[in-house]
N, C-alpha and C positions, 0 to 999 in steps of 0.2 A: 272173752277171748282176746289177747293181744294181737298185734298185726303180724309178728313173727310166727306165732302159732298158726292163725288164720291161712297165711302164705304156704306154710308146710303142710297144713292139712288139705288146702286146695291141690298142691302139687301131688300128694300122695293119693288122693281121689283121681285126679287126672290120668296119672301115669298108670294106675292099677286099671283103670276103665280101658285106657288104650291097649293094655297087654291081654286082658281077658277077651276084648274084641277082635284082638288078633289071633286068638286061638290058643293062648297059654293058660294053663291051669293056675289056680289061684296061688297055690303053694310054689309053683315056679316063678310067678310074678311078685311074690313077697320076697323071695330068694334073691332075686335080682335088685328089688328095691333095697333090700338089706345091705347088698354089696355095694352098688352104685349110686344109690338115691343120695341127694344132697339135703339131708334133714337135720334137724336139731337133734341132740343128744336123747332128748325125751322121746321123740319120734322114733328114733332108731331102736331104742330099747323096747318100745311098744311093738315095733315090726317083729323083733326077735321073738317075743313071747306070742304075738298073734301067730306067727307062722309055725311055732311048736304046737300052739293048740289046735290048729287046723291039721296038722299031721297027725295028732292023736284023735282026730275025728270030729272035731268041734266045727260048726259053721262059722262063717266070716261074722255073722252079726253077733254069735255068741262070744267069739273072741274079743270083738270089740268092746262088748258090754263091760268087760273086765278092766277097761281103760276108759272111764266115764269122764274123767277130768280131761281128755284129749278130744273123745268123740262124743258129741252131745247126744242125749237121749233120743231125740227125734230122728237123728241121722241113723241110729242103731235100728230103729224101729221100722224106717223106710227101707235100709238095706235088707232086713229080715223078710219083709214083705215081698221086696224084689228077687229074693233067693227062691221063694215059694213059687213065684210066677216064671222063674227063668229069665228074669230082666235085670240081673245085677249091673251089668255093663252101663244099661241105660240109666239105672237108678244113681249110680256114681257119676255118671256124666250130668245128670239132673241136678245133683248136689253141688256139683262144680259151677254150674251156670248160677245157681243161687248164691254161693259164697263169693263168686267173683262179682256179682251185681252188688252184693251187700259190702264188699270191699270198695268197689268204685263209688258208692254212695258215701261212704264214710270220707274217700279222698275228695270227692266234690265238696262236701261240707267243709273239710279242712281248707280247702282252696279258697272258699267263700269267706272264711274267716281270717285268712293271711293277712290281707291288708288292714282290717280293722284291728287285728292284734298289733301290728307295727304302728299304725298311729296311736294306739292306747299307750304303747311304752314310750313314743316321743312325748305325748302329752304328759304322762307322769314325769318324764325327765326335764320337761320344760317348766313346770310349775315352780320348783325350787331354785332353778338356773340363775334367775336375777340376784337373788341373794348370795349366792356363791360367787357371782361375778363381782358384786360390790365387795366382798370380802377378799377377792384376788387383787382388785384395784387398790384396797386399802393397804395392802403391802408395800405398795410404792409410793404411798402418800404419807403413812404414818412415820414420824420421826423415831418412835419406839418400835422398833423392828420385831421385838419379842412380844410386845404386847399385840401387834398386830397379827403375828404368827399364832399366838393363842386365840385371837379372835376368828382366824381362819378355820383352825381346827374345831372350833366351838361351832361354827357354822355348817362343818361336816357332819357334825354330831346331829345337828338340827334336821340336816338332809335325811340321814339314817333314820331318824324318829319319824320323818314324813313317810319313808318307805316301810317302816316296821309293821303298819297294819296289813300290808300288801304281803309282807314275808310271813306273817302270823297266818293270814288266811291260806297261802299256798301251803303252809306246813300242816294246817289242820286238815286240808283237803287231801293230801297224800297221806295223812295218818288215818283219816275215817273214810276214804272212798270207798274201801271194800266192806264196811260195816253196812249191813242189810237195812237197819232202821234209818241210817243216815241217807242211804240211797233213795229209800221211799220218800223220805221229806225232800230231799234235793229234787227228785222227780215231780213231786206234787207242787213245789213252788215254782218250777220252770212252766207249768200249766197255766199259771196265773199272769204270765209275761205275754202281752199282745204280740200277735203274729208267730213268735216263737213256738207258742202252745200249738197253733195249727199245723206248723212244721213237724213237731215231735208226735203229735197225734196221728197225722197222716202216714208217718213212717211207721209207727207201731202197729196201726191197723193193717198196713200193707204186710208187714212181717207176719203177722197173726194170720191174715187170710191166706197168705202164700204158703205158710207151714200147715194150716187147717186143710187146704186143698190136696196138698201132696200126701198127708196122713189119710185123709178120706178116701183118696185113690187107691192108696195101699191097701185098702179094707180094715182099718182099724175102728175100734168103736168110737163113737161120738165123745163119751165122757172122756177117754183116753186122749184123744187128738185134741179136745179143747183144753184139757189142762196142760198138754205139752206146749200147743201153740201159744197159750198165754204166758208161758216162761220165756218165750222167744223175743216178746216185745222189747225194745230198747228202753222204752220208758216203763219202769217197773210198776209204777202206779196204776198206769192204765191196766198193765197185765194183771194186777192183783184184782183190779174191778171186774175184768172178764172172767178170772178164775172164779170169783165168788158165785158165778151162774152155772157152773158145770154140774152142780148137784141136780139141776132141772132135769138133766138127761136121764137121772134114775127114776124119775116118775114118767119117762115115757114121752116128753116134750121133745118136738122135732126141732131142727135147726132154725127154721125161721122164727118161731116163737121165742127161743132163748136169744136170737139177736136182736128181737124186738126189746126184750127186757133189759139189755145191756145200756140202752140209750146211748150208745156210741156211733150207731149206724143210721144212716138215712132210709126214710121208707122206700126209695127207689132200691137201695141194695137189699133191704128185706124182701121186697117183692120178687127179685131176682132170684134170691136163694130160694123162695118159696116155689117159685116156676122150676128151678133145678130139682128140687125134691120131688115134685110131681111127676116130671119127665124122666126122672132116674139119672140125672147128670148133675149132681150136686158138685162133685168135684169141680167139674167144668165152670160151673157158675161161680164158685168160690174163687177159681182163678181169674175170671174176668173181673169180679169184684176187687181182687188183689191188683189187678192192671191198674184199675181204675185209680186206686189210691196211689199206686206207683206214680201215676201222671201227675196227680195232685201234688205229691211231694215234690216231684222234679220242678213244677211251676212255682211253688213256694221257694225252693233253693234258688231257682233263677232269679226271682225277686231279691231275695236277700243277698245274692252275689252281686246284684246291681245297685241295690239302694244303700245298704249296710256301708260299703266303702266310700261312697259319695257322702253320706251323713258323717261319718268319721273323719273325711277330709276337710268338709266344711268346719266341724268343731275344732279341728286341728288349726285350720287356717284362722280362725275367729281368736282363738288363743294365742297365735303368734303375732297377729295384728294387735291385739290388746296389749300384749307384752312390749311391743315395739313402740306402740302409740303411748304407752305409760312411761318409758324412757324418754321419749321426745317431749311429752309434757312437762316432766321434771325439768329437763334441760331448758324448755323456753321459758319455764317459770323462774328458774334460777337466772335467766339471760335477762328476762323483763325487770325483776328485783334489783339487778346489779345496774339498770340504767338510771341515769340522773333524773330526778324529778324536774318538770318544768315550772312547778310553782312551789 
């Protein structure tokens, strides 16, 4: 889900929850949002159809289910359970909190990677810069201006060739980013990168446990909640590995044993879930486990935000120093060669 759609959905849930809490009927709330809401055209069209379906007697969750491209399946299931328990406004508020936190995490990650991206761009620009500078200087030194100009454009072509692999990689990424197999391959490869793998794993497990806790609290079957929660993982490879274990619930296996067979969770987490099942507070224990992984993710993100910019800065500084010293070395060598010999 892109940023614009996430913001629209967050605003929709927030305003709908506020109006329902204030005593307005769902139809009246949707009518107000249809007229006054600041949403994208896709959301507005969906609101019109949802309002029509509810007037005809459908539940909100039934109306939302027809727009699965906008409203995720687990949102619909959670809202359906809330309708049955009479806690619709609270459920919408819960979804707002979760979506806002997910949006914050995405922004924090972007913020951590901002300066490394800048340093990388400067790094790429500096590498061919000396050759370009030499060609520009040659324009003023060569007697044959046409030949120098040709050489200058030839150097520009060489620089374009330097950037060509990056442009091709960018094009392939944009072309294949929505392909399922490519996503799976990319996510699997990312898990081989030191530190980054821990960051992505903790984020995915946090998302998985948080969704699992909500759906379990809503009274859904373990098999269904496990399948849906595995699809929420930001890393699809981890999600697919978790989903493979969902069939164990069909044999009557409990949560703790399924968790132990995934090989993704620590013994401490499994023990906590086992205690939660015995005490009848599985959802609460899953929420505690999710909180643990959220703290771990924030810890790794803070380290990334501190270490990566410094490392990128040092690498860029080393490149600039090498470029400057290379030019000085050539100048000093030319100067020494031009000095008269003593013997």
